[in-house]
NULUMZA-95295 format. One record per residue: x, y, z of N, C-alpha, C in turn; residue in three letters. Coordinates in steps of 0.02 Angstrom, whole numbers, plus 50000, padded with zeros to 5 digits. Example, Ala and Ser with C-alpha at 12.3 -4.5 7.8 and 13.67 -1.06 7.14 Angstrom:
50660/49716/50390/50615/49775/50390/50660/49835/50390/ALA
50642/49888/50354/50684/49947/50357/50645/50002/50394/SER
This chain:
55902/50424/53567/55855/50463/53537/55870/50501/53537/MET
55825/50544/53575/55775/50590/53603/55836/50650/53600/ASN
55894/50602/53577/55959/50690/53538/55972/50673/53480/GLN
55936/50628/53459/55940/50621/53356/55875/50671/53364/MET
55846/50695/53381/55738/50705/53359/55767/50789/53375/LEU
55763/50809/53328/55741/50913/53303/55678/50905/53340/PRO
55635/50961/53351/55580/50994/53367/55513/50974/53331/ASP
55453/50934/53318/55392/50946/53300/55394/50960/53235/ILE
55363/51024/53284/55357/51072/53248/55415/51082/53204/ALA
55470/51081/53181/55515/51078/53153/55533/51008/53091/SER
55526/50962/53125/55539/50914/53087/55502/50870/53057/ASP
55433/50904/53095/55355/50854/53038/55314/50904/53027/PHE
55291/50899/52932/55249/50943/52885/55219/50884/52880/ARG
55129/50922/52863/55129/50883/52829/55096/50925/52763/LEU
55087/50937/52709/55063/50979/52656/55022/50958/52618/GLU
54950/50974/52605/54905/50933/52555/54912/50988/52490/SER
54918/50947/52431/54920/50979/52389/54987/51043/52356/ASN
55042/51015/52384/55113/51047/52376/55080/51072/52308/VAL
55116/51120/52309/55131/51127/52200/55203/51124/52191/PRO
55167/51083/52143/55221/51058/52121/55297/51092/52078/PRO
55372/51090/52085/55389/51124/52055/55385/51126/51976/LEU
55404/51211/51978/55379/51253/51918/55441/51200/51853/GLU
55427/51190/51800/55442/51147/51752/55494/51181/51720/ARG
55569/51140/51713/55621/51218/51699/55617/51204/51632/SER
55656/51234/51583/55634/51241/51516/55723/51180/51481/SER
55753/51155/51518/55779/51107/51485/55744/51037/51505/SER
55690/51027/51516/55659/50959/51533/55578/50999/51488/LEU
55590/51034/51441/55510/51021/51379/55529/50940/51342/SER
55483/50913/51360/55471/50839/51356/55410/50847/51280/PHE
55409/50904/51288/55334/50909/51245/55359/50961/51187/LEU
55417/50980/51170/55421/51005/51129/55440/50966/51055/ASP
55450/51006/50974/55450/51000/50904/55484/50924/50918/THR
55563/50941/50927/55583/50884/50923/55566/50834/50955/GLN
55554/50824/50996/55526/50751/51056/55453/50710/50996/SER
55391/50789/50964/55332/50762/50941/55384/50725/50887/LEU
55408/50781/50859/55464/50726/50810/55478/50655/50794/LEU
55504/50675/50853/55522/50592/50872/55489/50549/50894/ARG
55474/50549/50919/55381/50541/50957/55340/50480/50877/TYR
55318/50533/50861/55280/50535/50777/55343/50455/50723/GLY
55407/50463/50755/55438/50437/50709/55422/50339/50738/ARG
55409/50367/50788/55446/50300/50831/55478/50340/50867/GLY
55529/50341/50923/55565/50325/50919/55557/50380/50991/GLU
55606/50333/51045/55621/50379/51111/55569/50460/51113/SER
55509/50482/51180/55552/50557/51186/55564/50559/51237/ARG
55606/50527/51279/55648/50521/51331/55694/50532/51328/LEU
55740/50597/51317/55788/50592/51324/55872/50616/51365/ASN
55888/50547/51405/55890/50561/51427/55992/50598/51445/PRO
56009/50625/51415/56073/50662/51396/56056/50750/51414/ASP
55963/50768/51414/55976/50811/51489/55941/50841/51519/ARG
55979/50887/51564/56017/50910/51609/55954/50904/51666/SER
55963/50883/51717/55889/50895/51764/55902/50984/51845/HIS
55886/51005/51809/55889/51068/51860/55838/51085/51895/ARG
55848/51065/51971/55817/51072/52002/55803/51158/52007/PRO
55746/51181/52035/55712/51204/52057/55769/51259/52112/ARG
55770/51346/52102/55831/51374/52155/55807/51355/52251/ASP
55726/51377/52219/55756/51358/52293/55724/51297/52320/ASP
55701/51276/52306/55725/51199/52333/55800/51129/52325/ASP
55830/51194/52304/55895/51178/52263/55908/51107/52310/ALA
55871/51112/52379/55923/51073/52467/55896/51013/52469/ASN
55803/51024/52426/55751/50964/52429/55728/50939/52386/ASP
55758/50894/52318/55729/50937/52253/55677/50897/52265/PRO
55610/50876/52229/55559/50825/52232/55560/50795/52148/LEU
55527/50797/52154/55509/50738/52086/55472/50791/52026/VAL
55470/50808/52009/55468/50846/51944/55376/50833/51890/GLU
55349/50863/51870/55268/50825/51861/55257/50884/51838/ILE
55228/50898/51777/55188/50928/51697/55152/50899/51672/PHE
55095/50920/51670/55076/50979/51688/55048/50963/51762/PRO
55042/51027/51797/55051/51033/51882/54971/51021/51875/SER
54931/51045/51856/54846/51074/51849/54823/50970/51856/ASN
54752/50954/51915/54732/50916/51927/54762/50843/51976/GLY
54831/50882/52001/54901/50823/52047/54885/50852/52118/VAL
54845/50834/52158/54887/50828/52221/54917/50814/52237/GLY
54997/50856/52285/55041/50800/52318/55043/50814/52379/ARG
55023/50772/52410/55053/50804/52504/55068/50770/52538/SER
55127/50800/52566/55204/50767/52604/55206/50778/52661/ARG
55243/50741/52703/55293/50730/52772/55329/50706/52771/THR
55401/50750/52789/55445/50751/52810/55477/50687/52889/SER
55509/50673/52884/55540/50641/52939/55628/50634/52949/TRP
55663/50630/53015/55723/50647/52983/55767/50605/52942/PRO
55770/50646/52882/55813/50606/52808/55779/50567/52782/GLY
55699/50570/52793/55672/50537/52744/55589/50572/52715/ILE
55576/50600/52680/55528/50655/52641/55496/50566/52611/THR
55403/50589/52608/55345/50546/52612/55320/50590/52562/GLY
55302/50547/52473/55256/50606/52449/55202/50559/52426/GLU
55103/50583/52429/55052/50566/52396/55061/50559/52326/VAL
55046/50546/52271/55008/50589/52234/54985/50558/52181/ILE
54913/50606/52161/54876/50566/52158/54816/50636/52083/GLU
54833/50613/52033/54779/50617/51985/54716/50638/51964/SER
54677/50680/51952/54613/50676/51959/54561/50664/51864/SER
54611/50684/51838/54604/50656/51748/54647/50602/51720/SER
54639/50597/51678/54683/50574/51628/54722/50577/51578/VAL
54718/50633/51566/54777/50690/51561/54844/50671/51547/HIS
54884/50661/51494/54986/50637/51458/54994/50670/51509/GLU
55024/50666/51554/55059/50640/51632/55150/50647/51613/THR
55222/50683/51627/55278/50671/51633/55316/50694/51708/GLU
55365/50648/51734/55390/50695/51790/55451/50650/51792/PHE
55496/50693/51821/55585/50678/51829/55577/50717/51891/SER
55642/50652/51875/55699/50671/51922/55779/50661/51927/PHE
55827/50691/51959/55882/50658/51992/55898/50723/52017/ARG
55945/50694/52088/55938/50739/52181/56007/50695/52203/GLY
56004/50720/52234/56036/50670/52304/56033/50650/52339/SER
55948/50629/52340/55925/50584/52357/55914/50490/52350/ALA
55926/50457/52384/55879/50392/52345/55799/50424/52325/HIS
55789/50353/52289/55694/50402/52262/55666/50355/52270/LEU
55618/50328/52302/55570/50256/52295/55531/50256/52261/LEU
55471/50205/52210/55427/50229/52179/55402/50203/52181/VAL
55304/50184/52187/55260/50150/52219/55200/50157/52171/MET
55180/50124/52148/55145/50146/52085/55070/50093/52137/TYR
55028/50152/52147/54969/50117/52207/54931/50076/52126/ASP
54909/50147/52074/54870/50147/52024/54897/50177/51969/ARG
54918/50140/51932/54975/50160/51844/54942/50102/51818/ALA
54886/50155/51761/54878/50082/51715/54871/50118/51674/LEU
54908/50140/51585/54937/50178/51537/54919/50157/51446/ARG
54910/50198/51416/54854/50165/51355/54946/50151/51327/ARG
54993/50193/51295/55068/50247/51302/55073/50264/51353/ARG
55152/50244/51350/55185/50278/51394/55287/50269/51392/GLY
55306/50289/51425/55400/50254/51415/55417/50292/51486/GLU
55442/50223/51513/55479/50272/51584/55564/50252/51582/SER
55593/50257/51620/55683/50283/51598/55672/50299/51652/PHE
55751/50251/51713/55801/50229/51754/55850/50243/51726/VAL
55893/50294/51720/55967/50282/51717/56026/50223/51716/GLU
56034/50202/51687/56085/50142/51706/56046/50098/51653/GLY
55977/50085/51652/55935/50035/51628/55903/50035/51567/LEU
55878/49972/51492/55820/49996/51466/55777/50016/51483/PRO
55760/50079/51399/55702/50130/51414/55642/50058/51434/ARG
55576/50043/51477/55509/50001/51479/55437/50039/51443/SER
55398/50022/51412/55336/50046/51383/55267/49993/51431/ASN
55350/49957/51472/55265/49926/51523/55190/49992/51513/LEU
55123/49952/51532/55103/49973/51528/55052/49957/51584/ARG
55068/49894/51640/55002/49908/51701/55062/49906/51743/ASP
55046/49973/51740/55130/49989/51813/55102/49951/51886/LEU
55020/49964/51909/54986/49927/51981/55043/49879/51996/THR
55059/49909/52097/55105/49840/52122/55156/49849/52081/ARG
55190/49900/52061/55263/49879/52057/55284/49923/52102/LYS
55378/49940/52098/55410/49975/52113/55496/49987/52082/LEU
55454/50054/52062/55532/50078/52038/55587/50125/52095/THR
55671/50099/52089/55701/50138/52155/55774/50144/52106/PHE
55789/50223/52128/55811/50249/52058/55884/50264/52134/VAL
55950/50281/52125/55974/50279/52160/56017/50357/52148/PRO
56032/50388/52214/56052/50475/52236/56083/50477/52159/ALA
56105/50520/52102/56119/50535/52064/56093/50516/52002/GLY
56062/50470/52022/56029/50429/51946/55976/50470/51912/HIS
55950/50443/51831/55934/50511/51829/55865/50478/51822/GLU
55787/50505/51816/55715/50443/51813/55664/50514/51765/TYR
55638/50482/51737/55602/50493/51681/55534/50469/51684/ARG
55505/50507/51647/55415/50433/51651/55378/50496/51607/GLU
55332/50455/51536/55261/50497/51540/55223/50445/51542/TRP
55145/50468/51561/55118/50415/51552/55042/50435/51506/HIS
55023/50412/51457/54945/50423/51445/54916/50366/51477/ASP
54884/50404/51533/54846/50360/51591/54772/50301/51557/PRO
54745/50264/51562/54698/50240/51568/54640/50250/51603/ARG
54671/50265/51673/54624/50328/51753/54684/50323/51752/VAL
54663/50367/51833/54681/50446/51885/54725/50396/51910/PRO
54809/50402/51905/54872/50371/51895/54880/50403/51996/THR
54874/50350/52034/54909/50344/52106/54958/50344/52131/ARG
55004/50362/52143/55078/50327/52171/55107/50377/52237/LEU
55156/50365/52254/55215/50363/52304/55286/50378/52279/ALA
55321/50434/52347/55346/50443/52305/55387/50440/52385/TYR
55452/50414/52372/55481/50396/52477/55564/50424/52435/PHE
55579/50450/52501/55657/50502/52451/55717/50494/52528/TYR
55738/50467/52507/55792/50457/52558/55848/50482/52557/PHE
55851/50504/52615/55964/50579/52602/55983/50532/52654/ASP
56043/50507/52647/56086/50447/52631/56117/50460/52701/PRO
56118/50566/52683/56209/50578/52731/56119/50582/52813/VAL
56063/50610/52827/56048/50646/52881/56003/50562/52896/ARG
55995/50498/52832/55940/50461/52907/55962/50426/52963/LEU
55954/50427/53019/55976/50434/53056/55976/50345/53073/PRO
56024/50318/53030/56049/50238/53026/56125/50268/53078/ILE
56122/50192/53109/56180/50186/53134/56268/50171/53062/GLN
56333/50240/53076/56389/50219/53032/56367/50156/53030/PRO
56399/50114/53043/56425/50050/53024/56374/50017/53000/GLU
56304/50027/52986/56276/49974/52960/56297/49987/52855/LEU
56320/50072/52860/56332/50078/52787/56302/50113/52724/GLY
56261/50116/52806/56207/50126/52728/56199/50196/52674/PHE
56268/50254/52734/56254/50326/52658/56315/50300/52620/ALA
56377/50237/52640/56418/50233/52587/56413/50175/52554/ASP
56346/50147/52532/56339/50100/52528/56306/50112/52431/MET
56303/50065/52348/56299/50086/52305/56234/50036/52284/LEU
56223/50088/52282/56107/50050/52272/56136/50052/52188/PHE
56104/50006/52164/56071/49969/52085/56012/50000/52069/SER
55986/50041/52037/55942/50020/52000/55930/50000/51970/PRO
55836/49968/52005/55792/49942/51971/55739/49991/51941/ARG
55699/49934/51889/55619/49978/51854/55590/49924/51830/LEU
55546/49934/51867/55483/49919/51884/55464/49833/51913/PHE
55496/49812/51993/55475/49758/52019/55446/49751/52067/PHE
55462/49699/52070/55395/49673/52143/55407/49644/52200/GLU
55390/49665/52260/55465/49644/52318/55408/49633/52350/ASP
55366/49589/52384/55301/49586/52427/55337/49615/52504/ALA
55361/49627/52524/55393/49652/52627/55392/49735/52587/THR
55437/49773/52566/55464/49825/52516/55394/49865/52541/LEU
55362/49838/52472/55299/49865/52476/55235/49865/52522/SER
55275/49806/52573/55199/49802/52642/55222/49899/52697/HIS
55303/49893/52698/55299/49908/52723/55287/50005/52697/THR
55283/49982/52653/55307/50071/52585/55223/50112/52618/ALA
55168/50064/52572/55098/50058/52575/55071/50083/52678/ASN
55109/50058/52737/55108/50043/52779/55118/50147/52812/LYS
55190/50162/52776/55204/50196/52776/55176/50262/52731/LEU
55149/50260/52664/55079/50301/52632/55014/50333/52690/ARG
55033/50268/52731/54955/50303/52748/54955/50325/52811/SER
55001/50346/52828/55042/50387/52865/55020/50451/52844/LEU
55034/50472/52800/55035/50515/52753/54975/50561/52718/ILE
54962/50499/52726/54897/50518/52697/54832/50521/52762/ARG
54832/50559/52796/54805/50518/52867/54846/50579/52908/CYS
54892/50625/52899/54909/50660/52917/54898/50679/53029/SER
54913/50612/53064/54899/50618/53122/54962/50653/53138/ASP
54982/50691/53208/55067/50708/53223/55064/50646/53274/PRO
55035/50628/53297/55061/50584/53352/55070/50519/53338/ASN
55081/50497/53262/55109/50471/53209/55184/50479/53199/ASN
55201/50529/53205/55281/50559/53164/55331/50491/53186/ARG
55333/50449/53268/55385/50405/53282/55373/50357/53267/LEU
55310/50339/53262/55299/50279/53201/55322/50266/53149/TYR
55310/50323/53114/55288/50328/53037/55402/50367/53012/GLY
55443/50359/53082/55511/50372/53086/55500/50316/53077/GLU
55507/50290/53124/55535/50202/53113/55484/50168/53070/ALA
55424/50158/53035/55445/50123/52973/55507/50163/52926/LEU
55505/50213/52894/55579/50260/52869/55623/50229/52887/GLY
55652/50216/52929/55707/50153/52939/55713/50088/52932/ILE
55662/50073/52918/55630/50002/52923/55637/50006/52864/VAL
55604/50038/52793/55576/50057/52725/55676/50070/52723/LEU
55708/50085/52750/55795/50090/52719/55831/50027/52710/ALA
55818/50004/52809/55840/49947/52797/55808/49884/52741/HIS
55739/49875/52726/55714/49838/52658/55758/49862/52587/GLU
55763/49942/52608/55829/49934/52526/55890/49886/52549/LEU
55912/49916/52575/55963/49883/52593/55995/49832/52558/ALA
55915/49775/52572/55896/49687/52581/55906/49696/52519/ARG
55850/49729/52505/55870/49698/52387/55917/49735/52391/LEU
55962/49804/52395/55991/49800/52343/56060/49751/52350/ASN
56052/49693/52408/56111/49633/52398/56065/49564/52344/ALA
56046/49587/52320/56013/49533/52283/55977/49562/52225/GLN
56025/49504/52161/56030/49519/52086/55938/49572/52062/PRO
55951/49596/52027/55902/49689/51996/55846/49621/51941/SER
55812/49632/51952/55791/49625/51866/55726/49649/51848/CYS
55702/49653/51800/55671/49733/51754/55617/49700/51745/THR
55531/49717/51772/55476/49662/51728/55470/49628/51750/GLU
55503/49582/51805/55494/49512/51822/55429/49503/51785/SER
55392/49422/51763/55350/49409/51729/55317/49379/51746/PRO
55210/49362/51765/55182/49370/51802/55122/49339/51746/VAL
55148/49305/51706/55098/49251/51655/55122/49200/51698/ARG
55058/49189/51706/55058/49103/51723/55074/49113/51804/GLY
55053/49131/51819/55051/49180/51906/54972/49173/51912/GLY
54970/49179/51986/54943/49179/52019/54868/49259/52009/LEU
54806/49239/51975/54765/49272/51996/54767/49315/52034/ALA
54754/49408/52049/54733/49440/52079/54724/49409/52132/ALA
54646/49422/52131/54586/49367/52182/54663/49323/52260/TRP
54675/49276/52204/54706/49218/52203/54786/49260/52271/GLN
54828/49308/52235/54868/49324/52274/54842/49379/52348/ARG
54783/49374/52323/54775/49446/52407/54745/49377/52461/LYS
54707/49329/52423/54657/49274/52476/54755/49233/52535/VAL
54798/49254/52477/54844/49174/52509/54895/49245/52549/ALA
54880/49296/52536/54923/49363/52580/54897/49403/52620/MET
54824/49381/52640/54770/49386/52694/54804/49351/52746/ASP
54797/49271/52706/54778/49235/52761/54862/49228/52816/TYR
54915/49207/52757/54973/49232/52798/54974/49281/52848/ILE
54970/49322/52833/54967/49380/52880/54929/49389/52966/GLU
54863/49358/52914/54819/49318/52989/54839/49269/53032/SER
54900/49270/53002/54909/49188/53054/55009/49161/53025/ASN
55040/49212/53048/55104/49236/53040/55130/49203/53137/LEU
55096/49184/53143/55120/49170/53231/55131/49088/53215/SER
55070/49060/53163/55057/48996/53135/55094/48962/53101/LYS
55118/48908/53103/55134/48845/53047/55093/48856/52964/GLN
55123/48858/52916/55070/48854/52874/55067/48836/52813/ILE
55041/48767/52842/55058/48714/52766/55005/48728/52663/SER
55063/48695/52619/55057/48725/52578/54983/48711/52534/LEU
54968/48651/52572/54892/48637/52575/54847/48656/52554/ALA
54848/48707/52620/54783/48751/52638/54795/48807/52616/THR
54843/48873/52558/54857/48919/52548/54834/48877/52467/LEU
54854/48824/52452/54830/48803/52366/54768/48790/52390/ALA
54698/48749/52446/54655/48778/52446/54615/48808/52441/ARG
54614/48887/52478/54632/48918/52491/54632/48985/52415/LEU
54670/48960/52367/54681/48981/52303/54649/48922/52254/ALA
54601/48873/52276/54557/48828/52233/54605/48791/52166/ARG
54650/48761/52163/54722/48744/52137/54780/48730/52199/LEU
54777/48655/52142/54797/48597/52180/54899/48630/52224/SER
54928/48595/52243/54983/48594/52276/55015/48642/52275/PRO
55050/48576/52192/55105/48569/52140/55098/48667/52106/HIS
55064/48656/52084/55042/48730/52046/55028/48793/52077/TYR
55005/48807/52150/54993/48863/52198/55076/48860/52194/PHE
55102/48826/52207/55178/48820/52233/55206/48857/52144/CYS
55188/48849/52086/55241/48872/52036/55212/48916/52045/ARG
55145/48951/52035/55110/49023/51988/55132/49041/52044/ALA
55127/49036/52121/55160/49102/52185/55221/49110/52182/PHE
55236/49069/52167/55316/49095/52144/55339/49139/52088/LYS
55312/49131/52051/55282/49179/52001/55286/49245/52012/GLN
55216/49263/52063/55185/49318/52051/55254/49341/52136/SER
55292/49297/52162/55320/49338/52215/55401/49356/52219/PHE
55417/49298/52153/55494/49252/52138/55487/49278/52187/GLN
55472/49224/52247/55475/49195/52324/55424/49118/52331/ILE
55484/49070/52330/55403/49041/52359/55373/49058/52421/PRO
55319/49004/52433/55272/49040/52502/55300/49023/52546/PRO
55368/48998/52583/55385/48973/52644/55442/49031/52691/HIS
55465/49043/52605/55506/49066/52600/55451/49174/52624/ARG
55409/49162/52611/55372/49234/52602/55356/49248/52656/TYR
55297/49220/52678/55313/49209/52762/55324/49224/52798/HIS
55419/49194/52801/55447/49185/52847/55468/49251/52835/SER
55481/49278/52780/55502/49345/52795/55426/49388/52789/GLY
55400/49387/52802/55330/49425/52841/55326/49411/52909/ARG
55335/49374/52949/55357/49362/53023/55413/49423/53038/ARG
55492/49396/52994/55528/49459/53002/55517/49536/53017/ILE
55462/49550/52978/55439/49586/52958/55408/49626/53009/GLU
55375/49583/53052/55326/49632/53096/55364/49608/53155/HIS
55416/49550/53157/55418/49586/53207/55508/49647/53231/ALA
55532/49663/53147/55526/49752/53166/55490/49779/53194/LYS
55449/49784/53166/55397/49842/53172/55365/49847/53269/THR
55374/49776/53301/55366/49765/53355/55454/49748/53395/LEU
55505/49747/53374/55568/49782/53396/55546/49870/53400/LEU
55512/49880/53355/55534/49980/53342/55507/50010/53377/ALA
55427/49963/53396/55392/50022/53415/55365/49984/53442/ASN
55378/49946/53517/55339/49877/53583/55409/49913/53633/SER
55371/49873/53696/55405/49881/53760/55395/49785/53777/THR
55383/49754/53722/55381/49698/53743/55470/49668/53731/LEU
55486/49629/53766/55557/49584/53775/55571/49571/53680/SER
55624/49573/53677/55654/49513/53615/55615/49414/53626/VAL
55623/49420/53692/55566/49328/53681/55530/49371/53685/THR
55475/49389/53729/55393/49413/53710/55391/49402/53614/GLU
55429/49429/53598/55417/49453/53532/55435/49381/53470/ILE
55487/49352/53516/55492/49288/53479/55421/49222/53491/GLY
55417/49210/53567/55350/49174/53562/55291/49246/53541/LEU
55257/49297/53525/55203/49327/53500/55190/49285/53438/ARG
55267/49288/53397/55291/49267/53342/55266/49176/53332/LEU
55286/49151/53370/55282/49085/53361/55330/49044/53380/GLY
55410/49054/53400/55472/49053/53397/55475/49029/53467/PHE
55447/48948/53497/55475/48927/53550/55510/48962/53611/SER
55567/48965/53571/55648/48978/53579/55637/49042/53580/GLU
55717/49080/53629/55749/49145/53575/55798/49134/53545/THR
55800/49092/53566/55887/49051/53512/55850/49045/53446/SER
55788/49037/53415/55770/49020/53395/55753/49078/53325/SER
55736/49126/53366/55677/49155/53365/55744/49222/53334/PHE
55792/49202/53363/55862/49244/53349/55906/49241/53281/THR
55916/49183/53267/55924/49141/53228/55912/49157/53170/ALA
55837/49125/53171/55774/49134/53097/55806/49232/53105/ALA
55826/49267/53121/55814/49354/53110/55889/49367/53074/PHE
55905/49344/53127/55979/49371/53072/56015/49351/52992/ARG
55950/49289/53016/55974/49258/52932/55934/49301/52904/LYS
55879/49320/52924/55838/49379/52849/55866/49442/52875/GLY
55894/49464/52917/55892/49539/52917/55980/49531/52909/THR
56030/49488/52935/56093/49517/52960/56126/49554/53034/GLY
56089/49559/53055/56083/49564/53111/56020/49553/53158/ILE
56092/49543/53208/56011/49510/53286/55946/49544/53299/THR
55895/49541/53318/55861/49586/53374/55875/49624/53396/PRO
55887/49597/53452/55940/49667/53516/55977/49737/53464/THR
55997/49687/53398/56078/49744/53387/56039/49803/53308/GLY
55968/49768/53296/55919/49795/53267/55884/49833/53298/TYR
55841/49834/53376/55822/49860/53396/55858/49936/53423/ARG
55903/49919/53440/55989/49997/53464/55988/50016/53360/ARG
55986/50021/53314/55998/50034/53270/55956/50107/53244/SER
55859/50065/53288/55813/50134/53264/55803/50146/53332/VAL
55813/50147/53389/55833/50165/53442/55840/50237/53455/ALA
């Protein structure tokens, strides 16, 4: 692994309030024609306009944000991965655009808009107003544009994945994988890993460099897993769990990964009948409770495999598996690879 890692000073960088890219004349959302189209109720986003990244950032383009004043950008880079935390200090109308050679994952931590529109090339436009806890994935070469008239200051994170430089074993095929675009979806395991990586960007501790690199690789593996599933846009959440019910269920599962959790226990915590809880949980998370619990166990196993010296047997026992064979079978079912093979892929 050491042969793959450049010098820390050259490969780990954290920049607070990184100046956003200059606004390109070809991305003038608020020109006269756009305002006329918007006044007639037509889309303000024109997918036919070409995105031209700034010359001095041509090899490392970032999402372009306009206007740039009042927007804080903190950025950290690892081999093949760059993460940004975006925080606005106002509720002024803001526009975002990107097209590059990297895959882009957008995580909306806090995003509530009065009006707005979002576009990812290959998908229908969306006027969804509450984007909080949603994710958007933009494959390399696809165009991403959106504008917000926010009700509260926006806070989101961008993760850029260079499919060529990402230190993943070539036989896993990440560099040649054809990814599908996704707009406003939810995936609990992907969000959990992305939140950990976002926290590292914000804390700016160089001692977490290797941990951040491992998390980035896990996040790339999660994107590959997600790509094998059918895509959905604006998954309905009506009839699902309330925010407090989702939180109490997630927190309990996270605190009891090594134990068997009954449906009745989770339903009691959410103050619902087991039948209604199961249906509402699936509506909120797109998977049943037992699959969510299994997925979280595997995610925790990935973290332990990547960042500890525990043996595969010890990790399996820590997660509640009585035998190494049962842990290996569950891990392979969830990831398509054995625990030992996964550890080698991130080493």
